[in-house]
All heavy atoms as a GROMACS GRO file, in nm:
protein
  450
    1MET      N    1   2.521  -1.955   0.698
    1MET     CA    2   2.637  -2.021   0.754
    1MET      C    3   2.600  -2.076   0.892
    1MET      O    4   2.527  -2.009   0.970
    1MET     CB    5   2.754  -1.925   0.766
    1MET     CG    6   2.877  -1.989   0.824
    1MET     SD    7   3.016  -1.876   0.847
    1MET     CE    8   3.051  -1.831   0.679
    2ASN      N    9   2.645  -2.195   0.921
    2ASN     CA   10   2.620  -2.258   1.050
    2ASN      C   11   2.688  -2.177   1.161
    2ASN      O   12   2.801  -2.136   1.147
    2ASN     CB   13   2.681  -2.401   1.041
    2ASN     CG   14   2.639  -2.485   1.158
    2ASN    OD1   15   2.593  -2.434   1.260
    2ASN    ND2   16   2.661  -2.614   1.147
    3PRO      N   17   2.619  -2.154   1.273
    3PRO     CA   18   2.679  -2.076   1.382
    3PRO      C   19   2.805  -2.140   1.440
    3PRO      O   20   2.898  -2.071   1.481
    3PRO     CB   21   2.568  -2.074   1.489
    3PRO     CG   22   2.442  -2.097   1.417
    3PRO     CD   23   2.478  -2.184   1.298
    4LEU      N   24   2.811  -2.275   1.442
    4LEU     CA   25   2.929  -2.340   1.492
    4LEU      C   26   3.051  -2.313   1.401
    4LEU      O   27   3.162  -2.291   1.449
    4LEU     CB   28   2.905  -2.491   1.506
    4LEU     CG   29   3.023  -2.574   1.558
    4LEU    CD1   30   3.064  -2.528   1.696
    4LEU    CD2   31   2.987  -2.721   1.557
    5THR      N   32   3.029  -2.315   1.272
    5THR     CA   33   3.135  -2.285   1.178
    5THR      C   34   3.186  -2.141   1.196
    5THR      O   35   3.308  -2.119   1.197
    5THR     CB   36   3.089  -2.309   1.032
    5THR    OG1   37   3.037  -2.440   1.021
    5THR    CG2   38   3.201  -2.289   0.932
    6LEU      N   39   3.093  -2.049   1.211
    6LEU     CA   40   3.130  -1.912   1.234
    6LEU      C   41   3.209  -1.898   1.365
    6LEU      O   42   3.308  -1.824   1.373
    6LEU     CB   43   3.006  -1.825   1.236
    6LEU     CG   44   3.025  -1.676   1.244
    6LEU    CD1   45   3.106  -1.626   1.125
    6LEU    CD2   46   2.892  -1.607   1.248
    7LEU      N   47   3.167  -1.968   1.468
    7LEU     CA   48   3.236  -1.963   1.598
    7LEU      C   49   3.378  -2.018   1.583
    7LEU      O   50   3.472  -1.959   1.634
    7LEU     CB   51   3.160  -2.042   1.702
    7LEU     CG   52   3.223  -2.053   1.841
    7LEU    CD1   53   3.229  -1.916   1.905
    7LEU    CD2   54   3.151  -2.152   1.926
    8LEU      N   55   3.395  -2.126   1.513
    8LEU     CA   56   3.528  -2.187   1.492
    8LEU      C   57   3.620  -2.090   1.416
    8LEU      O   58   3.737  -2.074   1.450
    8LEU     CB   59   3.517  -2.318   1.417
    8LEU     CG   60   3.467  -2.438   1.498
    8LEU    CD1   61   3.437  -2.553   1.407
    8LEU    CD2   62   3.564  -2.475   1.607
    9ALA      N   63   3.564  -2.025   1.316
    9ALA     CA   64   3.642  -1.928   1.241
    9ALA      C   65   3.685  -1.810   1.328
    9ALA      O   66   3.802  -1.764   1.322
    9ALA     CB   67   3.562  -1.879   1.118
   10MET      N   68   3.593  -1.759   1.408
   10MET     CA   69   3.626  -1.647   1.497
   10MET      C   70   3.728  -1.687   1.603
   10MET      O   71   3.820  -1.612   1.634
   10MET     CB   72   3.500  -1.590   1.561
   10MET     CG   73   3.412  -1.515   1.465
   10MET     SD   74   3.272  -1.425   1.535
   10MET     CE   75   3.217  -1.522   1.668
   11LEU      N   76   3.712  -1.809   1.657
   11LEU     CA   77   3.811  -1.858   1.754
   11LEU      C   78   3.948  -1.870   1.690
   11LEU      O   79   4.050  -1.838   1.752
   11LEU     CB   80   3.768  -1.994   1.807
   11LEU     CG   81   3.666  -1.996   1.921
   11LEU    CD1   82   3.624  -2.139   1.951
   11LEU    CD2   83   3.723  -1.927   2.045
   12GLY      N   84   3.952  -1.912   1.566
   12GLY     CA   85   4.077  -1.926   1.497
   12GLY      C   86   4.146  -1.792   1.477
   12GLY      O   87   4.266  -1.776   1.503
   13LEU      N   88   4.068  -1.694   1.432
   13LEU     CA   89   4.129  -1.561   1.411
   13LEU      C   90   4.173  -1.494   1.539
   13LEU      O   91   4.281  -1.442   1.551
   13LEU     CB   92   4.031  -1.471   1.338
   13LEU     CG   93   3.999  -1.509   1.193
   13LEU    CD1   94   3.889  -1.420   1.138
   13LEU    CD2   95   4.125  -1.492   1.109
   14THR      N   96   4.090  -1.501   1.640
   14THR     CA   97   4.122  -1.443   1.771
   14THR      C   98   4.238  -1.515   1.835
   14THR      O   99   4.330  -1.451   1.888
   14THR     CB  100   3.998  -1.447   1.864
   14THR    OG1  101   3.889  -1.389   1.798
   14THR    CG2  102   4.026  -1.380   1.996
   15GLY      N  103   4.237  -1.646   1.828
   15GLY     CA  104   4.347  -1.724   1.887
   15GLY      C  105   4.478  -1.695   1.817
   15GLY      O  106   4.585  -1.689   1.885
   16PHE      N  107   4.480  -1.682   1.686
   16PHE     CA  108   4.601  -1.652   1.616
   16PHE      C  109   4.659  -1.518   1.657
   16PHE      O  110   4.779  -1.503   1.680
   16PHE     CB  111   4.581  -1.657   1.466
   16PHE     CG  112   4.709  -1.668   1.390
   16PHE    CD1  113   4.774  -1.787   1.372
   16PHE    CD2  114   4.769  -1.555   1.337
   16PHE    CE1  115   4.895  -1.799   1.306
   16PHE    CE2  116   4.888  -1.561   1.270
   16PHE     CZ  117   4.952  -1.684   1.251
   17ALA      N  118   4.572  -1.418   1.670
   17ALA     CA  119   4.617  -1.284   1.712
   17ALA      C  120   4.670  -1.289   1.855
   17ALA      O  121   4.777  -1.231   1.884
   17ALA     CB  122   4.499  -1.185   1.705
   18LEU      N  123   4.601  -1.359   1.944
   18LEU     CA  124   4.646  -1.372   2.081
   18LEU      C  125   4.780  -1.446   2.086
   18LEU      O  126   4.874  -1.410   2.161
   18LEU     CB  127   4.541  -1.447   2.164
   18LEU     CG  128   4.582  -1.473   2.309
   18LEU    CD1  129   4.593  -1.343   2.387
   18LEU    CD2  130   4.478  -1.566   2.375
   19GLY      N  131   4.795  -1.552   2.004
   19GLY     CA  132   4.920  -1.623   2.002
   19GLY      C  133   5.035  -1.536   1.952
   19GLY      O  134   5.148  -1.547   2.003
   20ALA      N  135   5.009  -1.455   1.852
   20ALA     CA  136   5.111  -1.362   1.801
   20ALA      C  137   5.155  -1.264   1.909
   20ALA      O  138   5.275  -1.238   1.924
   20ALA     CB  139   5.061  -1.292   1.678
   21VAL      N  140   5.059  -1.210   1.981
   21VAL     CA  141   5.095  -1.116   2.090
   21VAL      C  142   5.172  -1.187   2.198
   21VAL      O  143   5.273  -1.132   2.247
   21VAL     CB  144   4.964  -1.051   2.145
   21VAL    CG1  145   4.995  -0.973   2.271
   21VAL    CG2  146   4.902  -0.960   2.042
   22LEU      N  147   5.133  -1.307   2.236
   22LEU     CA  148   5.205  -1.380   2.338
   22LEU      C  149   5.346  -1.413   2.292
   22LEU      O  150   5.440  -1.413   2.372
   22LEU     CB  151   5.132  -1.510   2.373
   22LEU     CG  152   5.011  -1.495   2.467
   22LEU    CD1  153   4.942  -1.632   2.482
   22LEU    CD2  154   5.054  -1.444   2.600
   23THR      N  155   5.362  -1.450   2.169
   23THR     CA  156   5.497  -1.482   2.116
   23THR      C  157   5.589  -1.363   2.126
   23THR      O  158   5.705  -1.378   2.163
   23THR     CB  159   5.483  -1.531   1.970
   23THR    OG1  160   5.399  -1.645   1.968
   23THR    CG2  161   5.621  -1.571   1.918
   24VAL      N  162   5.538  -1.244   2.095
   24VAL     CA  163   5.623  -1.125   2.097
   24VAL      C  164   5.648  -1.075   2.235
   24VAL      O  165   5.761  -1.039   2.271
   24VAL     CB  166   5.559  -1.012   2.009
   24VAL    CG1  167   5.630  -0.884   2.023
   24VAL    CG2  168   5.553  -1.057   1.865
   25THR      N  169   5.545  -1.078   2.321
   25THR     CA  170   5.558  -1.011   2.454
   25THR      C  171   5.590  -1.100   2.568
   25THR      O  172   5.654  -1.060   2.664
   25THR     CB  173   5.430  -0.935   2.486
   25THR    OG1  174   5.322  -1.030   2.492
   25THR    CG2  175   5.397  -0.832   2.383
   26GLY      N  176   5.545  -1.229   2.560
   26GLY     CA  177   5.556  -1.311   2.678
   26GLY      C  178   5.621  -1.443   2.649
   26GLY      O  179   5.722  -1.449   2.579
   27PRO      N  180   5.565  -1.546   2.703
   27PRO     CA  181   5.619  -1.679   2.687
   27PRO      C  182   5.610  -1.727   2.541
   27PRO      O  183   5.499  -1.746   2.486
   27PRO     CB  184   5.536  -1.771   2.778
   27PRO     CG  185   5.409  -1.693   2.800
   27PRO     CD  186   5.443  -1.548   2.786
   28TYR      N  187   5.725  -1.746   2.479
   28TYR     CA  188   5.734  -1.782   2.336
   28TYR      C  189   5.659  -1.911   2.308
   28TYR      O  190   5.584  -1.920   2.213
   28TYR     CB  191   5.882  -1.790   2.299
   28TYR     CG  192   5.902  -1.834   2.154
   28TYR    CD1  193   5.885  -1.744   2.052
   28TYR    CD2  194   5.940  -1.963   2.126
   28TYR    CE1  195   5.903  -1.781   1.920
   28TYR    CE2  196   5.959  -2.003   1.995
   28TYR     CZ  197   5.941  -1.914   1.892
   28TYR     OH  198   5.958  -1.950   1.764
   29GLU      N  199   5.684  -2.010   2.388
   29GLU     CA  200   5.624  -2.144   2.362
   29GLU      C  201   5.474  -2.141   2.371
   29GLU      O  202   5.405  -2.205   2.290
   29GLU     CB  203   5.679  -2.248   2.460
   29GLU     CG  204   5.828  -2.276   2.446
   29GLU     CD  205   5.913  -2.176   2.522
   29GLU    OE1  206   5.862  -2.093   2.598
   29GLU    OE2  207   6.038  -2.182   2.501
   30MET      N  208   5.420  -2.067   2.467
   30MET     CA  209   5.276  -2.061   2.482
   30MET      C  210   5.213  -1.990   2.363
   30MET      O  211   5.109  -2.031   2.312
   30MET     CB  212   5.239  -1.989   2.609
   30MET     CG  213   5.090  -1.977   2.636
   30MET     SD  214   5.011  -2.136   2.653
   30MET     CE  215   5.065  -2.183   2.813
   31GLY      N  216   5.276  -1.890   2.314
   31GLY     CA  217   5.225  -1.819   2.195
   31GLY      C  218   5.223  -1.909   2.072
   31GLY      O  219   5.126  -1.908   1.994
   32VAL      N  220   5.327  -1.987   2.053
   32VAL     CA  221   5.332  -2.080   1.942
   32VAL      C  222   5.223  -2.186   1.952
   32VAL      O  223   5.156  -2.222   1.852
   32VAL     CB  224   5.469  -2.144   1.928
   32VAL    CG1  225   5.472  -2.254   1.824
   32VAL    CG2  226   5.576  -2.036   1.895
   33ILE      N  227   5.202  -2.237   2.071
   33ILE     CA  228   5.097  -2.338   2.094
   33ILE      C  229   4.960  -2.278   2.064
   33ILE      O  230   4.876  -2.342   2.001
   33ILE     CB  231   5.106  -2.394   2.238
   33ILE    CG1  232   5.230  -2.478   2.254
   33ILE    CG2  233   4.980  -2.473   2.274
   33ILE    CD1  234   5.262  -2.514   2.397
   34VAL      N  235   4.933  -2.159   2.111
   34VAL     CA  236   4.803  -2.094   2.089
   34VAL      C  237   4.782  -2.070   1.939
   34VAL      O  238   4.674  -2.093   1.886
   34VAL     CB  239   4.790  -1.964   2.169
   34VAL    CG1  240   4.668  -1.884   2.131
   34VAL    CG2  241   4.786  -1.995   2.318
   35MET      N  242   4.887  -2.025   1.868
   35MET     CA  243   4.875  -2.004   1.724
   35MET      C  244   4.848  -2.136   1.652
   35MET      O  245   4.769  -2.141   1.556
   35MET     CB  246   5.001  -1.938   1.666
   35MET     CG  247   5.006  -1.791   1.697
   35MET     SD  248   5.127  -1.699   1.596
   35MET     CE  249   5.280  -1.776   1.645
   36GLY      N  250   4.915  -2.243   1.694
   36GLY     CA  251   4.890  -2.373   1.632
   36GLY      C  252   4.748  -2.420   1.653
   36GLY      O  253   4.682  -2.473   1.562
   37LEU      N  254   4.696  -2.402   1.774
   37LEU     CA  255   4.561  -2.440   1.803
   37LEU      C  256   4.461  -2.356   1.722
   37LEU      O  257   4.360  -2.410   1.675
   37LEU     CB  258   4.534  -2.425   1.952
   37LEU     CG  259   4.410  -2.488   2.009
   37LEU    CD1  260   4.411  -2.639   1.987
   37LEU    CD2  261   4.398  -2.457   2.159
   38ALA      N  262   4.492  -2.230   1.707
   38ALA     CA  263   4.407  -2.143   1.626
   38ALA      C  264   4.403  -2.188   1.484
   38ALA      O  265   4.298  -2.186   1.415
   38ALA     CB  266   4.454  -1.997   1.635
   39LEU      N  267   4.516  -2.232   1.430
   39LEU     CA  268   4.517  -2.279   1.293
   39LEU      C  269   4.436  -2.409   1.277
   39LEU      O  270   4.372  -2.429   1.172
   39LEU     CB  271   4.664  -2.304   1.247
   39LEU     CG  272   4.744  -2.175   1.222
   39LEU    CD1  273   4.889  -2.211   1.188
   39LEU    CD2  274   4.684  -2.093   1.112
   40VAL      N  275   4.437  -2.490   1.379
   40VAL     CA  276   4.353  -2.611   1.376
   40VAL      C  277   4.206  -2.571   1.369
   40VAL      O  278   4.126  -2.629   1.292
   40VAL     CB  279   4.378  -2.699   1.499
   40VAL    CG1  280   4.276  -2.809   1.514
   40VAL    CG2  281   4.519  -2.758   1.495
   41PHE      N  282   4.166  -2.470   1.447
   41PHE     CA  283   4.024  -2.421   1.439
   41PHE      C  284   3.993  -2.370   1.300
   41PHE      O  285   3.886  -2.390   1.249
   41PHE     CB  286   4.001  -2.310   1.542
   41PHE     CG  287   3.991  -2.358   1.685
   41PHE    CD1  288   4.046  -2.285   1.786
   41PHE    CD2  289   3.926  -2.476   1.715
   41PHE    CE1  290   4.035  -2.325   1.918
   41PHE    CE2  291   3.914  -2.517   1.846
   41PHE     CZ  292   3.968  -2.443   1.948
   42GLN      N  293   4.088  -2.298   1.240
   42GLN     CA  294   4.065  -2.245   1.106
   42GLN      C  295   4.047  -2.358   1.004
   42GLN      O  296   3.961  -2.352   0.916
   42GLN     CB  297   4.182  -2.158   1.062
   42GLN     CG  298   4.183  -2.023   1.129
   42GLN     CD  299   4.069  -1.938   1.082
   42GLN    OE1  300   4.045  -1.927   0.963
   42GLN    NE2  301   4.002  -1.876   1.176
   43VAL      N  302   4.129  -2.460   1.013
   43VAL     CA  303   4.120  -2.575   0.922
   43VAL      C  304   3.984  -2.645   0.940
   43VAL      O  305   3.920  -2.679   0.840
   43VAL     CB  306   4.236  -2.674   0.942
   43VAL    CG1  307   4.213  -2.804   0.868
   43VAL    CG2  308   4.366  -2.609   0.896
   44ILE      N  309   3.941  -2.665   1.064
   44ILE     CA  310   3.812  -2.727   1.087
   44ILE      C  311   3.700  -2.646   1.028
   44ILE      O  312   3.606  -2.698   0.964
   44ILE     CB  313   3.788  -2.751   1.240
   44ILE    CG1  314   3.888  -2.856   1.291
   44ILE    CG2  315   3.648  -2.793   1.268
   44ILE    CD1  316   3.890  -2.866   1.442
   45ALA      N  317   3.708  -2.512   1.043
   45ALA     CA  318   3.603  -2.425   0.989
   45ALA      C  319   3.602  -2.433   0.836
   45ALA      O  320   3.495  -2.440   0.774
   45ALA     CB  321   3.626  -2.281   1.034
   46LEU      N  322   3.720  -2.436   0.774
   46LEU     CA  323   3.724  -2.442   0.626
   46LEU      C  324   3.672  -2.575   0.576
   46LEU      O  325   3.604  -2.581   0.472
   46LEU     CB  326   3.870  -2.421   0.580
   46LEU     CG  327   3.920  -2.277   0.595
   46LEU    CD1  328   4.067  -2.270   0.561
   46LEU    CD2  329   3.841  -2.182   0.505
   47VAL      N  330   3.702  -2.685   0.648
   47VAL     CA  331   3.650  -2.816   0.604
   47VAL      C  332   3.496  -2.815   0.616
   47VAL      O  333   3.427  -2.867   0.525
   47VAL     CB  334   3.712  -2.928   0.691
   47VAL    CG1  335   3.640  -3.060   0.675
   47VAL    CG2  336   3.858  -2.942   0.657
   48ARG      N  337   3.444  -2.761   0.723
   48ARG     CA  338   3.297  -2.754   0.741
   48ARG      C  339   3.234  -2.669   0.628
   48ARG      O  340   3.130  -2.704   0.577
   48ARG     CB  341   3.260  -2.700   0.878
   48ARG     CG  342   3.292  -2.795   0.989
   48ARG     CD  343   3.261  -2.731   1.126
   48ARG     NE  344   3.123  -2.691   1.137
   48ARG     CZ  345   3.025  -2.770   1.183
   48ARG    NH1  346   3.055  -2.894   1.226
   48ARG    NH2  347   2.902  -2.727   1.192
   49LEU      N  348   3.300  -2.558   0.592
   49LEU     CA  349   3.247  -2.475   0.483
   49LEU      C  350   3.248  -2.552   0.347
   49LEU      O  351   3.152  -2.545   0.270
   49LEU     CB  352   3.328  -2.350   0.467
   49LEU     CG  353   3.299  -2.240   0.569
   49LEU    CD1  354   3.401  -2.126   0.556
   49LEU    CD2  355   3.160  -2.186   0.554
   50LYS      N  356   3.356  -2.624   0.325
   50LYS     CA  357   3.368  -2.700   0.199
   50LYS      C  358   3.261  -2.810   0.194
   50LYS      O  359   3.199  -2.831   0.089
   50LYS     CB  360   3.505  -2.761   0.186
   50LYS     CG  361   3.533  -2.828   0.057
   50LYS     CD  362   3.676  -2.874   0.046
   50LYS     CE  363   3.701  -2.939  -0.089
   50LYS     NZ  364   3.839  -2.980  -0.107
   51ARG      N  365   3.242  -2.878   0.304
   51ARG     CA  366   3.136  -2.981   0.308
   51ARG      C  367   2.998  -2.926   0.287
   51ARG      O  368   2.915  -2.982   0.214
   51ARG     CB  369   3.141  -3.060   0.440
   51ARG     CG  370   3.255  -3.154   0.449
   51ARG     CD  371   3.246  -3.233   0.577
   51ARG     NE  372   3.361  -3.321   0.589
   51ARG     CZ  373   3.394  -3.384   0.701
   51ARG    NH1  374   3.319  -3.369   0.807
   51ARG    NH2  375   3.501  -3.460   0.703
   52ALA      N  376   2.972  -2.809   0.349
   52ALA     CA  377   2.840  -2.749   0.333
   52ALA      C  378   2.820  -2.699   0.190
   52ALA      O  379   2.710  -2.713   0.135
   52ALA     CB  380   2.826  -2.628   0.427
   53LYS      N  381   2.924  -2.648   0.127
   53LYS     CA  382   2.914  -2.606  -0.011
   53LYS      C  383   2.889  -2.724  -0.102
   53LYS      O  384   2.808  -2.717  -0.193
   53LYS     CB  385   3.042  -2.534  -0.052
   53LYS     CG  386   3.038  -2.479  -0.193
   53LYS     CD  387   3.167  -2.409  -0.225
   53LYS     CE  388   3.169  -2.361  -0.369
   53LYS     NZ  389   3.295  -2.298  -0.405
   54GLY      N  390   2.958  -2.834  -0.078
   54GLY     CA  391   2.938  -2.954  -0.156
   54GLY      C  392   2.797  -3.011  -0.142
   54GLY      O  393   2.736  -3.056  -0.237
   55LYS      N  394   2.746  -3.005  -0.020
   55LYS     CA  395   2.611  -3.057   0.004
   55LYS      C  396   2.508  -2.969  -0.065
   55LYS      O  397   2.411  -3.019  -0.120
   55LYS     CB  398   2.586  -3.061   0.155
   55LYS     CG  399   2.455  -3.128   0.191
   55LYS     CD  400   2.426  -3.125   0.341
   55LYS     CE  401   2.524  -3.213   0.413
   55LYS     NZ  402   2.490  -3.220   0.557
   56ASP      N  403   2.528  -2.837  -0.062
   56ASP     CA  404   2.433  -2.747  -0.127
   56ASP      C  405   2.434  -2.765  -0.278
   56ASP      O  406   2.330  -2.762  -0.342
   56ASP     CB  407   2.466  -2.601  -0.093
   56ASP     CG  408   2.423  -2.566   0.047
   56ASP    OD1  409   2.348  -2.643   0.107
   56ASP    OD2  410   2.475  -2.464   0.100
   57SER      N  411   2.551  -2.781  -0.335
   57SER     CA  412   2.558  -2.798  -0.481
   57SER      C  413   2.501  -2.930  -0.529
   57SER      O  414   2.441  -2.940  -0.633
   57SER     CB  415   2.702  -2.781  -0.531
   57SER     OG  416   2.782  -2.886  -0.483
   58SER      N  417   2.516  -3.034  -0.445
   58SER     CA  418   2.459  -3.164  -0.484
   58SER      C  419   2.306  -3.162  -0.471
   58SER      O  420   2.237  -3.225  -0.548
   58SER     CB  421   2.517  -3.279  -0.401
   58SER     OG  422   2.477  -3.263  -0.264
   59ASN      N  423   2.252  -3.084  -0.379
   59ASN     CA  424   2.107  -3.070  -0.364
   59ASN      C  425   2.050  -2.987  -0.477
   59ASN      O  426   1.937  -3.007  -0.520
   59ASN     CB  427   2.073  -3.006  -0.229
   59ASN     CG  428   2.090  -3.101  -0.115
   59ASN    OD1  429   2.098  -3.221  -0.131
   59ASN    ND2  430   2.106  -3.046   0.004
   60ALA      N  431   2.125  -2.890  -0.527
   60ALA     CA  432   2.076  -2.806  -0.633
   60ALA      C  433   2.066  -2.881  -0.768
   60ALA      O  434   1.982  -2.852  -0.850
   60ALA     CB  435   2.170  -2.683  -0.651
   61ARG      N  436   2.153  -2.976  -0.788
   61ARG     CA  437   2.152  -3.056  -0.911
   61ARG      C  438   2.030  -3.146  -0.918
   61ARG      O  439   1.980  -3.178  -1.026
   61ARG     CB  440   2.278  -3.143  -0.924
   61ARG     CG  441   2.403  -3.062  -0.944
   61ARG     CD  442   2.520  -3.152  -0.957
   61ARG     NE  443   2.643  -3.080  -0.931
   61ARG     CZ  444   2.756  -3.135  -0.894
   61ARG    NH1  445   2.765  -3.265  -0.884
   61ARG    NH2  446   2.860  -3.063  -0.875
   62GLY      N  447   1.995  -3.197  -0.803
   62GLY     CA  448   1.903  -3.295  -0.786
   62GLY      C  449   1.776  -3.324  -0.824
   62GLY      O  450   1.709  -3.402  -0.865
   0.00000   0.00000   0.00000
């Protein structure tokens, strides 16, 4: 797995947890923004994984 993809996935998970804590304990809006940004990181990581999987399978056929 590409290190950047792994970093994006970890940022997404950590950011979502931090956003959830902020939403419950502190400024509601900031927590929601952090959770939304974390979901964007997760989507980017999943797209990168899907592209890498597609590239590997096309090379294997080849």
